[in-house]
C-alpha positions as CSV (number, residue, x, y, z in Angstrom):
1,M,0.0,0.0,0.6
2,D,1.3,3.4,-1.2
3,T,0.9,5.7,1.8
4,G,2.7,8.5,1.0
5,S,4.0,10.7,3.2
6,S,1.7,10.1,5.8
7,V,3.3,8.3,9.3
8,S,1.1,5.7,9.5
9,K,-0.9,3.7,6.7
10,G,-4.0,5.3,6.7
11,C,-6.8,8.0,8.8
12,F,-10.1,7.9,8.2
13,A,-12.8,9.8,9.5
14,Y,-16.8,8.8,9.7
15,K,-19.1,11.5,9.1
16,G,-22.4,9.6,10.3
17,K,-25.7,10.2,9.4
18,K,-27.4,14.2,9.3
19,K,-29.8,14.4,11.5
20,R,-33.0,17.4,10.9
21,V,-33.1,19.9,13.6
22,N,-36.2,20.8,14.7
23,P,-36.4,24.7,16.4
24,A,-39.5,23.7,18.5
25,D,-37.9,21.0,20.1
26,Y,-35.1,24.1,21.6
27,F,-37.9,26.0,22.5
28,K,-40.0,23.4,24.0
29,A,-37.4,23.0,26.2
30,C,-37.9,26.2,27.6
31,E,-38.7,27.4,31.5
32,H,-41.8,27.8,30.7
33,P,-42.9,25.6,27.6
34,V,-46.0,28.0,26.7
35,S,-44.1,31.0,26.3
36,G,-41.8,28.9,23.9
37,A,-44.3,28.2,22.1
38,S,-45.8,31.1,21.8
39,R,-41.4,32.6,21.3
40,Q,-41.3,30.5,18.8
41,S,-44.3,31.2,17.0
42,T,-44.0,34.9,16.7
43,C,-40.1,33.8,15.4
44,D,-41.6,32.1,12.3
45,Q,-43.5,35.0,11.6
46,T,-41.3,37.5,11.6
47,W,-38.5,35.7,9.7
48,E,-40.8,35.2,6.9
49,E,-41.9,38.2,6.6
50,I,-38.2,39.1,6.2
51,D,-37.9,36.6,3.9
52,Q,-40.4,37.1,2.2
53,E,-39.2,40.9,2.0
54,I,-36.2,40.0,0.5
55,Q,-36.8,37.6,-2.2
56,I,-39.0,40.8,-3.6
57,L,-35.9,42.8,-3.4
58,R,-33.8,40.0,-5.2
59,A,-36.3,39.5,-7.9
60,D,-36.2,43.2,-8.9
61,L,-32.8,43.9,-8.4
62,N,-32.0,40.9,-10.7
63,S,-34.7,41.5,-13.1
64,K,-32.8,44.3,-15.7
65,I,-30.4,42.1,-15.7
66,F,-31.9,39.2,-16.1
67,D,-34.0,40.2,-19.1
68,D,-31.5,41.5,-21.2
69,L,-29.8,38.1,-20.9
70,L,-32.8,36.6,-21.8
71,A,-33.4,38.7,-24.9
72,F,-29.7,37.9,-25.7
73,T,-30.5,34.1,-25.8
74,S,-33.9,34.0,-27.0
75,S,-32.8,36.2,-30.8
76,C,-29.3,35.0,-31.4
77,H,-31.2,31.7,-33.2
78,E,-34.2,33.5,-34.8
79,K,-32.7,32.3,-38.2
80,F,-31.6,29.2,-37.5
81,S,-33.6,26.2,-39.3
82,L,-33.0,23.1,-39.5
83,D,-33.8,22.6,-43.6
84,H,-30.6,22.9,-45.4
85,D,-32.0,22.8,-48.6
86,Q,-33.5,26.1,-48.2
87,D,-30.9,28.8,-49.7
88,H,-30.4,30.2,-45.5
89,K,-26.9,28.8,-45.1
90,E,-26.4,32.6,-45.7
91,S,-27.5,33.8,-42.2
92,F,-26.0,30.5,-40.8
93,V,-24.5,31.6,-37.1
94,T,-20.6,30.6,-37.5
95,E,-19.7,31.0,-34.2
96,I,-21.4,30.6,-31.1
97,P,-23.0,32.7,-29.5
98,T,-22.0,33.6,-25.5
99,A,-23.4,35.7,-23.0
100,A,-20.4,36.5,-20.5
101,L,-22.4,37.0,-16.9
102,V,-19.9,38.7,-14.8
103,T,-21.4,38.4,-11.5
104,G,-18.6,39.4,-8.9
105,V,-16.5,37.8,-6.3
106,N,-19.5,36.9,-3.8
107,T,-19.0,33.1,-4.5
108,P,-21.7,32.1,-1.9
109,D,-24.8,34.2,-3.7
110,H,-23.5,32.8,-7.3
111,G,-26.4,28.9,-6.4
112,V,-28.9,31.3,-5.9
113,M,-28.4,33.5,-9.0
114,F,-27.9,30.8,-11.3
115,S,-30.4,29.2,-10.2
116,T,-32.7,31.2,-10.7
117,L,-32.1,32.1,-13.9
118,V,-32.0,28.4,-15.3
119,E,-35.7,29.0,-14.5
120,L,-36.4,32.0,-15.6
121,L,-34.9,30.4,-19.0
122,H,-37.1,27.7,-18.7
123,E,-40.3,30.0,-18.7
124,R,-39.1,32.5,-21.5
125,V,-36.3,31.0,-23.5
126,S,-36.2,27.0,-24.3
127,P,-36.8,24.1,-22.3
128,L,-33.4,22.6,-23.3
129,V,-31.0,23.9,-20.6
130,A,-27.9,22.2,-18.9
131,L,-26.1,23.9,-15.8
132,L,-22.6,22.6,-15.2
133,R,-20.9,23.1,-12.9
134,S,-17.0,22.8,-12.5
135,K,-17.1,19.7,-9.4
136,D,-19.3,17.8,-11.7
137,C,-17.1,17.9,-14.8
138,N,-13.5,16.7,-14.5
139,K,-13.9,14.4,-18.1
140,V,-14.9,15.7,-21.1
141,K,-17.2,12.7,-21.3
142,N,-19.1,13.9,-17.8
143,V,-19.6,17.3,-19.2
144,L,-21.5,15.0,-22.3
145,T,-23.0,13.5,-20.1
146,K,-24.3,16.0,-17.6
147,T,-25.2,18.1,-21.2
148,L,-27.2,15.5,-22.2
149,G,-28.5,14.2,-19.6
150,Q,-30.1,17.7,-18.4
151,L,-31.4,18.4,-21.7
152,L,-32.9,15.5,-22.5
153,Q,-34.8,15.1,-19.3
154,N,-33.3,11.4,-18.7
155,P,-29.8,11.6,-16.9
156,D,-30.4,7.4,-16.5
157,M,-30.3,7.8,-20.3
158,F,-26.2,7.9,-20.7
159,T,-23.6,6.6,-18.6
160,D,-20.4,8.0,-17.6
161,E,-19.3,4.6,-16.1
162,D,-17.2,2.5,-18.6
163,D,-18.8,-1.3,-17.1
164,D,-21.4,-2.4,-19.1
165,L,-23.7,-2.4,-16.1
166,I,-26.9,0.0,-17.5
167,T,-30.0,-0.7,-16.0
168,N,-31.4,1.2,-18.6
169,T,-32.5,-0.2,-21.8
170,K,-32.1,2.8,-23.7
171,N,-28.9,3.4,-23.4
172,L,-27.6,5.6,-26.2
173,P,-24.1,6.6,-27.3
174,C,-23.1,9.9,-25.0
175,T,-22.0,12.4,-28.0
176,L,-23.5,15.1,-29.6
177,S,-24.4,13.3,-32.1
178,T,-27.3,11.8,-30.3
179,L,-28.9,14.8,-29.5
180,S,-28.1,16.7,-33.6
181,A,-30.2,13.2,-33.8
182,W,-33.2,13.4,-31.3
183,Y,-33.2,17.6,-32.2
184,N,-33.7,16.7,-35.0
185,N,-36.4,14.3,-34.9
186,K,-38.3,16.0,-32.5
187,Y,-38.2,19.9,-33.9
188,K,-38.3,19.0,-37.7
189,Q,-41.5,19.3,-39.7
190,P,-42.2,17.7,-42.5
191,H,-41.7,20.4,-45.0
192,S,-45.4,22.5,-46.5
193,P,-46.3,22.1,-50.0
194,S,-45.1,25.0,-52.0
195,K,-48.4,27.1,-52.0
196,K,-47.9,28.0,-48.0
197,R,-44.3,27.8,-48.1
198,K,-44.1,31.7,-48.1
199,S,-46.7,32.1,-45.0
200,V,-44.7,29.5,-43.2
201,S,-42.1,31.2,-43.9
202,T,-42.7,34.0,-41.2
203,S,-43.0,31.7,-38.1
204,E,-40.6,29.6,-39.0
205,H,-37.8,30.1,-37.3
206,Q,-39.2,30.5,-34.4
207,R,-40.2,26.6,-33.6
208,Y,-37.0,25.5,-32.8
209,P,-35.8,26.6,-29.4
210,P,-32.0,27.1,-28.8
211,I,-30.1,24.9,-26.4
212,V,-29.0,26.7,-23.9
213,I,-25.7,25.4,-21.7
214,V,-24.7,27.6,-18.6
215,F,-21.3,27.2,-16.9
216,E,-21.8,28.7,-13.4
217,D,-18.1,28.8,-12.7
218,L,-15.6,29.2,-15.7
219,E,-12.2,29.8,-13.6
220,S,-12.7,27.1,-12.0
221,W,-12.8,24.7,-14.9
222,V,-10.2,22.3,-16.0
223,P,-8.9,24.3,-19.1
224,Q,-8.0,21.4,-21.5
225,I,-12.0,20.0,-21.2
226,L,-13.3,23.5,-21.2
227,Q,-11.5,23.6,-24.6
228,D,-12.1,20.8,-25.8
229,F,-15.7,20.7,-25.3
230,I,-15.9,24.1,-26.7
231,T,-14.0,22.9,-29.7
232,I,-16.8,20.1,-30.4
233,C,-19.8,21.9,-29.6
234,S,-18.9,24.7,-33.0
235,N,-18.5,21.7,-34.8
236,Y,-22.3,21.3,-34.3
237,I,-23.4,25.1,-34.6
238,H,-25.0,24.3,-38.3
239,H,-26.7,21.1,-36.9
240,L,-27.9,22.4,-33.2
241,P,-28.4,26.3,-31.9
242,I,-26.2,25.6,-29.1
243,V,-25.9,28.9,-26.3
244,F,-23.5,29.8,-23.7
245,V,-23.7,31.2,-20.5
246,F,-20.0,31.7,-18.4
247,G,-20.3,32.8,-15.4
248,I,-17.6,35.2,-14.7
249,A,-16.5,36.2,-10.8
250,T,-13.9,38.1,-11.8
251,S,-13.6,39.5,-15.5
252,V,-13.9,38.9,-19.3
253,A,-10.0,38.4,-19.3
254,A,-10.2,35.2,-17.2
255,V,-11.7,33.7,-20.3
256,H,-8.6,34.8,-22.5
257,R,-6.6,33.0,-19.6
258,L,-8.2,29.9,-19.7
259,L,-8.9,29.2,-24.1
260,P,-6.1,30.3,-26.8
261,N,-7.0,32.5,-29.2
262,T,-8.0,29.2,-31.5
263,V,-10.8,28.8,-29.1
264,S,-12.0,31.4,-28.1
265,S,-12.3,32.6,-31.5
266,L,-15.3,30.0,-32.1
267,L,-17.0,32.3,-29.5
268,C,-19.2,35.2,-30.5
269,M,-19.1,36.9,-26.6
270,E,-21.4,39.7,-25.0
271,K,-20.3,41.2,-21.7
272,F,-23.2,41.1,-19.3
273,Q,-22.7,43.0,-15.2
274,A,-24.8,41.2,-13.0
275,P,-25.5,44.1,-10.4
276,P,-22.4,44.2,-7.1
277,S,-23.4,43.0,-4.0
278,T,-22.7,46.5,-2.6
279,E,-26.1,47.3,-3.9
280,Y,-28.2,44.1,-3.1
281,L,-26.7,45.1,0.7
282,T,-27.8,48.4,0.2
283,L,-31.2,47.3,-0.7
284,V,-31.4,44.6,2.1
285,I,-30.6,47.5,5.0
286,N,-32.3,50.0,4.2
287,Q,-35.7,48.1,3.4
288,I,-35.7,45.4,5.7
289,I,-33.4,46.5,8.8
290,M,-33.8,50.7,8.4
291,T,-37.7,50.2,8.3
292,S,-40.4,50.5,10.9
293,K,-41.7,47.7,9.1
294,F,-40.3,45.3,10.9
295,P,-40.1,45.3,14.8
296,F,-36.8,42.9,15.5
297,K,-33.6,45.1,15.0
298,L,-30.0,44.5,15.5
299,G,-28.0,46.3,17.8
300,S,-24.5,48.5,17.1
301,K,-21.7,45.9,17.5
302,V,-23.8,43.1,16.0
303,F,-25.0,45.4,12.8
304,Q,-20.8,46.1,13.0
305,L,-20.3,42.4,13.4
306,L,-22.5,41.5,10.3
307,L,-20.9,44.5,7.9
308,D,-17.7,43.7,8.8
309,I,-17.9,40.0,7.9
310,F,-19.3,41.1,4.1
311,L,-16.4,43.7,3.6
312,Y,-13.9,42.1,4.6
313,H,-14.5,38.2,4.3
314,D,-16.4,37.2,1.5
315,F,-18.8,39.7,0.2
316,S,-21.3,37.3,0.2
317,V,-25.2,38.7,0.7
318,L,-26.5,35.2,1.2
319,N,-24.1,35.2,4.5
320,F,-25.5,38.6,5.9
321,I,-28.6,36.9,5.5
322,K,-28.1,34.1,7.4
323,G,-26.7,36.2,10.2
324,L,-29.9,38.7,10.5
325,Q,-31.5,35.1,10.2
326,F,-29.4,33.8,12.9
327,C,-29.9,36.5,15.4
328,I,-33.6,36.4,14.8
329,L,-33.7,33.1,16.3
330,D,-31.4,33.8,19.1
331,H,-33.2,36.6,20.1
332,F,-36.2,34.8,20.4
333,F,-34.7,31.7,21.9
334,S,-32.4,33.6,24.4
335,F,-34.4,36.4,25.6
336,P,-38.0,35.6,26.7
337,C,-39.0,39.3,26.7
338,S,-39.1,38.6,23.1
339,R,-42.4,37.4,23.0
340,I,-43.9,40.5,22.4
341,L,-42.5,41.8,20.2
342,C,-44.9,42.0,17.6
343,H,-46.8,44.7,15.4
344,H,-48.4,47.2,16.8
345,E,-51.8,46.3,15.7
346,D,-51.5,43.0,17.9
347,L,-49.8,44.5,21.1
348,P,-52.5,44.4,23.2
349,Q,-53.7,41.0,23.3
350,T,-50.1,40.1,23.1
351,I,-49.5,42.0,26.7
352,K,-52.8,41.1,28.1
353,D,-52.5,37.1,27.3
354,M,-48.6,37.5,29.7
355,K,-48.2,35.6,32.8
356,H,-46.1,36.2,35.7
357,H,-43.1,34.8,34.7
358,D,-43.3,36.7,31.9
359,I,-43.7,40.2,33.4
360,E,-41.5,38.6,35.9
361,S,-39.0,38.7,33.0
362,V,-39.7,41.9,31.9
363,R,-38.8,43.4,34.9
364,M,-35.9,41.8,35.1
365,T,-34.5,43.9,32.0
366,P,-31.7,46.1,32.8
367,S,-33.6,49.5,31.1
368,F,-36.6,48.5,33.0
369,M,-34.8,48.2,36.5
370,R,-33.1,51.8,35.2
371,Y,-37.1,52.7,35.4
372,V,-38.0,51.9,38.3
373,E,-34.9,53.3,40.3
374,S,-35.8,56.2,38.9
375,S,-39.6,56.4,39.7
376,P,-41.0,57.7,42.7
377,P,-41.4,55.1,45.7
378,K,-45.0,54.3,45.3
379,E,-44.8,54.0,41.6
380,Q,-41.8,51.6,42.2
381,I,-43.7,49.4,44.7
382,A,-46.7,49.5,41.9
383,L,-44.0,48.8,39.4
384,L,-42.8,45.4,40.9
385,E,-46.0,44.0,42.7
386,N,-49.1,45.0,40.4
387,D,-49.3,43.0,37.5
388,D,-52.1,45.0,35.5
389,Y,-50.2,48.1,35.9
390,T,-47.1,47.0,34.9
391,K,-48.8,45.2,31.9
392,K,-49.9,49.1,31.1
393,V,-46.8,50.3,31.8
394,I,-44.7,47.7,29.1
395,E,-48.0,48.8,26.2
396,E,-47.1,52.3,26.8
397,F,-43.6,51.2,26.8
398,M,-43.9,49.9,23.8
399,S,-46.1,51.8,22.0
400,Q,-43.2,54.7,22.4
401,M,-40.4,52.7,21.0
402,N,-42.9,52.1,17.6
403,K,-43.3,55.6,17.6
404,Y,-39.9,56.2,17.8
405,H,-39.3,54.1,15.2
406,E,-41.9,55.4,12.6
407,L,-39.7,58.9,13.3
408,F,-36.9,58.3,13.5
409,F,-35.8,56.2,10.4
410,P,-37.3,59.6,8.0
411,V,-35.0,61.8,10.2
412,L,-32.1,60.0,10.0
413,R,-32.1,59.9,6.1
414,C,-32.8,63.1,5.9
415,L,-29.7,63.5,7.8
416,H,-28.0,61.3,5.7
417,C,-28.7,63.4,2.6
418,L,-27.3,66.6,4.1
419,V,-24.2,65.0,5.6
420,S,-23.5,62.3,2.4
421,K,-21.9,65.3,0.6
422,L,-19.4,66.5,2.9
423,P,-16.2,67.2,2.4
424,K,-14.4,64.1,4.0
425,H,-17.5,62.4,5.0
426,P,-17.6,62.8,8.3
427,L,-20.1,60.8,9.0
428,G,-19.4,58.7,6.0
429,K,-21.0,58.0,2.7
430,Q,-23.6,55.0,3.4
431,L,-26.8,55.6,5.5
432,R,-25.6,52.9,7.1
433,E,-22.4,54.4,8.5
434,V,-24.9,56.7,9.5
435,Y,-26.9,54.7,11.2
436,S,-24.3,52.4,12.7
437,M,-23.0,55.5,14.9
438,T,-26.7,56.4,15.9
439,L,-27.6,52.5,17.0
440,G,-24.4,53.1,19.5
441,S,-24.8,56.8,20.9
442,F,-26.6,59.8,20.4
443,V,-25.1,61.3,17.5
444,C,-26.3,64.5,17.8
445,E,-23.1,64.8,20.6
446,T,-20.4,63.3,18.7
447,E,-17.1,65.3,17.4
448,Q,-18.0,64.0,13.7
449,Y,-21.5,65.5,13.5
450,K,-20.3,68.8,15.1
451,D,-17.6,68.5,12.1
452,A,-21.3,67.8,9.6
453,I,-22.8,71.1,10.8
454,E,-19.2,73.4,11.3
455,L,-19.3,72.5,7.4
456,L,-23.1,73.2,6.6
457,K,-22.7,76.6,7.7
458,M,-20.1,77.3,5.1
459,M,-22.2,76.3,1.8
460,S,-22.7,77.9,-0.8
461,K,-26.5,79.0,-1.6
462,D,-26.6,76.6,-4.2
463,E,-25.5,73.3,-2.5
464,L,-27.2,74.3,0.1
465,T,-30.7,75.0,-1.3
466,E,-30.3,72.0,-3.4
467,L,-29.6,69.6,-0.5
468,M,-32.7,71.0,0.9
469,K,-34.9,69.7,-1.6
470,T,-33.5,66.1,-1.5
471,S,-34.0,66.6,2.3
472,V,-37.5,67.9,1.4
473,Q,-38.6,64.5,-1.2
474,E,-37.2,61.8,1.6
475,L,-39.4,63.3,4.1
476,G,-42.7,63.6,1.9
477,Q,-41.9,59.6,1.3
478,D,-45.3,58.0,3.8
479,I,-44.4,61.1,6.3
480,H,-45.6,60.3,10.3
481,N,-48.5,63.1,11.7
482,D,-46.1,64.7,13.7
483,L,-43.7,65.5,10.9
484,Q,-46.0,67.1,8.5
485,D,-45.3,70.6,9.6
486,I,-41.4,69.6,8.5
487,P,-41.5,70.1,4.4
488,P,-43.9,73.4,4.8
489,D,-40.9,74.9,7.0
490,L,-38.4,73.8,4.7
491,E,-40.3,74.7,1.5
492,S,-40.4,78.6,3.6
493,L,-37.1,78.4,4.2
494,L,-36.3,77.5,0.4
495,Q,-38.4,80.7,-1.1
496,R,-36.8,83.4,1.1
497,F,-33.9,81.9,-0.9
498,D,-35.1,83.0,-3.9
499,T,-35.9,86.2,-1.7
500,L,-32.5,87.6,-0.7
501,H,-32.0,90.1,-3.0
502,E,-35.2,92.4,-2.2
503,I,-33.6,92.4,1.5
504,P,-32.3,96.0,1.8
505,E,-29.0,96.5,3.6
506,E,-29.1,97.5,7.0
507,E,-27.4,100.7,8.1
508,E,-23.9,100.1,10.6
509,D,-24.9,103.0,13.1
510,T,-25.4,101.2,16.2
511,D,-22.3,99.1,15.7
512,S,-20.7,102.3,14.6
513,Q,-21.7,103.6,18.3
514,E,-21.0,100.7,20.1
515,E,-17.1,101.0,18.5
516,S,-17.3,104.5,19.9
517,T,-17.5,103.5,23.1
518,L,-14.8,101.9,23.8
519,H,-12.9,103.0,26.7
520,L,-9.5,103.9,26.9
521,E,-8.3,103.4,30.4
522,K,-5.1,101.5,31.6
523,T,-5.4,97.5,31.6
524,D,-2.9,94.2,30.7
525,L,-2.2,92.9,27.8
526,H,-4.1,90.2,27.8
527,N,-8.1,92.1,28.7
528,L,-7.0,94.7,25.8
529,R,-6.6,91.2,24.0
530,K,-9.8,90.0,24.7
531,K,-11.8,93.5,24.8
532,L,-10.7,93.4,21.1
533,M,-11.4,90.7,20.0
534,E,-14.6,91.4,21.3
535,A,-15.3,94.4,19.5
536,G,-13.6,92.2,16.6
537,K,-16.6,89.8,16.8
538,K,-19.0,92.7,17.6
539,S,-18.5,94.8,14.2
540,K,-18.7,91.7,11.4
541,K,-21.6,92.0,10.5
542,L,-23.3,89.0,8.7
543,S,-24.9,89.2,5.5
544,P,-28.8,87.8,4.2
545,Y,-28.1,85.0,3.5
546,E,-25.3,84.2,6.2
547,K,-27.8,85.1,8.8
548,L,-30.8,82.6,6.8
549,R,-28.2,79.9,6.6
550,L,-27.5,79.9,10.4
551,E,-31.2,79.7,10.4
552,V,-31.5,76.3,8.3
553,V,-29.3,75.0,10.1
554,D,-29.9,75.3,13.7
555,Y,-33.6,74.2,12.2
556,Y,-31.7,71.4,11.4
557,D,-30.1,70.8,14.5
558,N,-33.3,70.9,16.6
559,L,-34.7,68.6,14.4
560,F,-32.1,66.3,14.7
561,R,-31.2,66.6,18.1
562,K,-35.6,66.2,18.5
563,Y,-35.7,62.5,16.6
564,L,-33.0,61.1,16.7
565,S,-32.1,59.9,20.1
566,C,-30.5,57.4,20.6
567,P,-32.9,53.8,21.2
568,K,-30.5,52.4,24.5
569,S,-32.0,55.8,26.1
570,F,-35.5,53.9,25.9
571,P,-37.0,51.3,28.0
572,L,-37.1,48.2,27.1
573,H,-35.0,48.5,23.7
574,E,-33.6,45.8,24.7
575,V,-37.1,43.7,23.0
576,F,-36.3,45.4,20.0
577,Y,-32.6,45.1,19.2
578,Y,-30.2,42.3,19.2
579,D,-27.0,43.0,20.1
580,S,-25.5,39.6,22.1
581,A,-22.1,40.3,19.2
582,A,-20.0,37.6,21.1
583,D,-23.1,34.6,20.0
584,V,-22.9,35.8,16.2
585,K,-18.7,35.8,16.4
586,R,-18.7,32.2,17.8
587,Q,-21.3,31.1,15.2
588,L,-20.6,33.1,12.2
589,N,-17.0,34.1,12.2
590,S,-15.2,31.5,15.0
591,S,-11.5,30.4,14.7
592,P,-11.1,26.8,13.8
593,R,-7.5,26.6,15.0
594,S,-8.3,28.0,18.4
595,A,-11.3,25.6,18.9
596,V,-8.5,22.2,17.7
597,Q,-6.1,23.7,20.3
598,T,-8.8,24.4,23.0
599,A,-9.7,21.2,22.3
600,L,-6.6,19.4,22.6
601,A,-5.1,21.8,25.3
602,T,-7.7,21.1,27.6
603,P,-9.8,18.0,26.0
604,H,-12.2,18.7,29.5
605,H,-13.7,22.0,27.9
606,Y,-15.4,19.6,25.4
607,L,-15.5,16.5,26.6
608,Q,-16.6,17.6,30.3
609,C,-14.8,14.7,31.6
610,K,-13.9,15.7,35.6
611,C,-11.0,13.2,35.4
612,C,-9.6,15.1,32.1
613,E,-9.7,18.6,33.8
614,M,-5.9,19.4,35.1
615,E,-3.9,22.2,35.1
616,P,-2.0,23.7,32.3
617,G,1.1,22.7,32.6
618,I,0.6,19.2,33.8
619,I,0.0,15.9,31.4
620,S,-1.8,13.0,32.4
621,S,-2.8,9.7,31.6
622,M,-6.3,10.0,31.6
623,M,-6.5,12.1,29.0
624,P,-7.0,11.4,25.3
625,D,-3.7,10.0,23.8
626,L,-4.2,12.5,21.0
627,C,-4.0,15.5,23.6
628,I,-1.2,13.9,25.2
629,V,1.2,13.8,22.1
630,Y,0.4,17.5,21.5
631,K,1.4,18.5,24.5
632,L,4.4,16.7,24.8
633,H,4.9,18.5,20.7
634,L,4.8,22.2,22.2
635,E,8.0,21.2,24.5
636,C,9.9,20.5,20.9
637,T,12.0,22.5,19.0
638,Q,11.6,22.6,14.8
639,L,12.5,19.6,14.7
640,I,11.1,16.3,16.7
641,N,13.1,13.2,17.1
642,L,10.3,10.4,17.0
643,F,11.9,7.9,19.2
644,D,12.4,10.2,22.2
645,W,8.2,11.2,21.9
646,L,7.6,7.7,21.9
647,Q,9.2,7.1,25.0
648,A,8.0,10.7,26.8
649,F,4.6,9.3,25.9
650,V,5.2,5.7,27.6
651,T,6.6,7.5,30.4
652,V,3.6,9.2,31.0
653,V,1.0,6.5,29.3
654,T,2.4,4.2,31.8
655,S,2.1,3.5,35.3
656,E,4.5,1.5,38.0
657,Q,2.4,-1.9,38.1
658,E,2.7,-2.1,34.2
659,E,5.9,-1.8,33.8
660,E,6.5,-5.2,35.0
661,E,8.8,-7.3,33.2
662,G,5.8,-10.2,32.1
663,K,4.1,-7.3,30.4
664,K,6.6,-5.3,29.4
665,K,6.6,-6.3,25.9
666,T,2.8,-6.5,25.0
667,V,2.4,-2.7,26.6
668,E,5.4,-1.6,24.1
669,K,3.4,-2.5,20.9
670,V,-0.2,-1.6,22.4
671,L,1.6,1.3,23.2
672,Q,3.5,1.7,20.1
673,A,0.2,1.8,18.0
674,R,-1.5,3.9,20.1
675,F,1.7,6.3,19.9
676,I,1.6,5.7,15.7
677,R,-2.4,6.5,15.4
678,A,-2.2,10.0,17.8
679,V,1.2,11.7,15.9
680,S,-0.9,10.4,12.6
681,E,-3.7,13.0,13.8
682,L,-2.0,15.2,14.8
683,Q,-0.5,15.6,10.9
684,F,-3.6,15.4,9.6
685,L,-4.9,18.8,11.7
686,G,-1.9,19.7,10.5
687,F,0.8,20.2,13.3
688,I,3.5,18.3,12.3
689,K,4.9,17.1,8.5
690,P,7.9,14.2,7.7
691,T,11.1,15.6,6.8
692,K,14.1,14.2,4.2
693,R,16.6,16.6,7.1
694,K,16.4,13.3,9.2
695,T,14.5,10.2,9.0
696,D,13.8,9.7,12.3
697,H,12.2,13.5,12.9
698,V,9.4,15.1,12.1
699,A,9.1,18.6,12.0
700,R,6.7,21.2,14.1
701,L,4.4,23.4,11.9
702,T,3.0,25.9,15.0
703,W,5.0,27.9,17.5
704,G,3.9,29.2,20.6
705,G,1.6,27.5,23.3
706,C,-2.0,26.2,24.2
């Protein structure tokens, strides 16, 4: 047996059978099963509504690129005909029409995009569509098998094995000649009489559906296999209306890297650019997270964590949505008060159905406890002992938060309209950046906000009026009743900008009189400088535009300070906002290496075994062999002598009674086998490797302790 570079002959793992997890089983395990069932139903309803909205957003975002792609695939073989006796040879396509769909580097999202594309091609263009992935096409024969199996809607009709054990009696040779003959028999109709030929010629070419072959991950294909398959298809372009769709993650230049000129010249490519993932993420955040339609919200830490995973790891909106789904599930599972997180119209009945233990869980929330501490003594007793009174207060707080969200998001968009184009972008370019700042603290007290206000006070008339018009448009969409007076006020301010030239200049008599009253008296240099600076400020006169600009900026500042309060300042904000960033990071952005090292250094952490629980520097014989070998290898340098390593392992594992002469030989054989297996597992985990420098040594690949 060829063992390669492995220390032992083999190391195998059995994954076992996958088990389907039912969330209802976990919710039933709560302290109060009735409350758990209610929280589960609310959780399912919340996610179903959000998921439905996400599907609509995805369809709207990809509709433009999909419509163009479908139009291309349906029109590139309009003049195709199977009747070669007619004079249509000049209109034959000599190159394979190819749509180069640039999808972006967000690889996890490509599966959903291409599955949707294949469904649309089936519905609107042709029933003959094949989807090919590189992992299923390691040989040309596999490519032909997958293609013909999907096109003919019968995968068992072909086989990619060389044996003769074929159960289907309709086995056919796996070639494009078979596909050509099948297509000819199915779609070629007998010649019509000459009298009717002219009338039929107008619709003759519409009865030949194109054969669309979609390559989902073109960069992952083996170049030689791709070249051979394209060359084969080009030989049948006069007999089959073949269309290629290349899924490209990087750029169209990848096609020329994979294909030589002789093969790429057989393709007639047209580029289609899919919307970037950042645009899709912006839609998801703006229309789902930053809206009062859904009561569930992400806290500042969790929101920033999901953004960081997207921007610095995978650019996958699908993973961002999965993270959002996990946050919803964990919030309703781990937080008992999440039962009352429902729509505003269902809130009275939900609070009415609350039991005593549900009210006690609300009383234990930190924000509610702070409210109780700040209340008068009589009200404190009622809040802590009277359940009916507490229910009324809870309903008031929940209604207050719902109203806060209805007022918060329109005003936040108004703020973004004003600051998004400022120099150096003190509050960020994107709306999500401003939103992230408001989640963590009161944005109007931050230095970034103060810098933005100072920049607004120096803007020109044209720039400021343009920003004001944009903010009026943002506030005019589904505005709340409390915000009805804001657009008319802004409109009146805009009209005053148009009438600035009609305002007469004011006389400077009062200022000159104040300047003349400056007394000349004995003073020191510091006081004299201070008086001169104050006199200079008084003498500086503002123009009518500057006065109006200050009035506009002050109006916006008061508006933002009134409605952009931090959500953490409201009681019961924990019911709406999920902010357990540590749990999300552990589940979505875990570190495999640290988990493996923790398991090897402290096995009791995962095994929950008290006999393995030791101090960090102690190696116990009760630990698994792999953990003992791992801890011993930490004491070695770059090269580890296998014999010395074995002797140290035997010393740790054996006891004084087992070292008797009668049992020594048997024990050595067993311990040697255990040691080799543990070393092989350590090599499989990537901690050591064989080395050619010394045959009886292995090289250590990691450094540092536990």
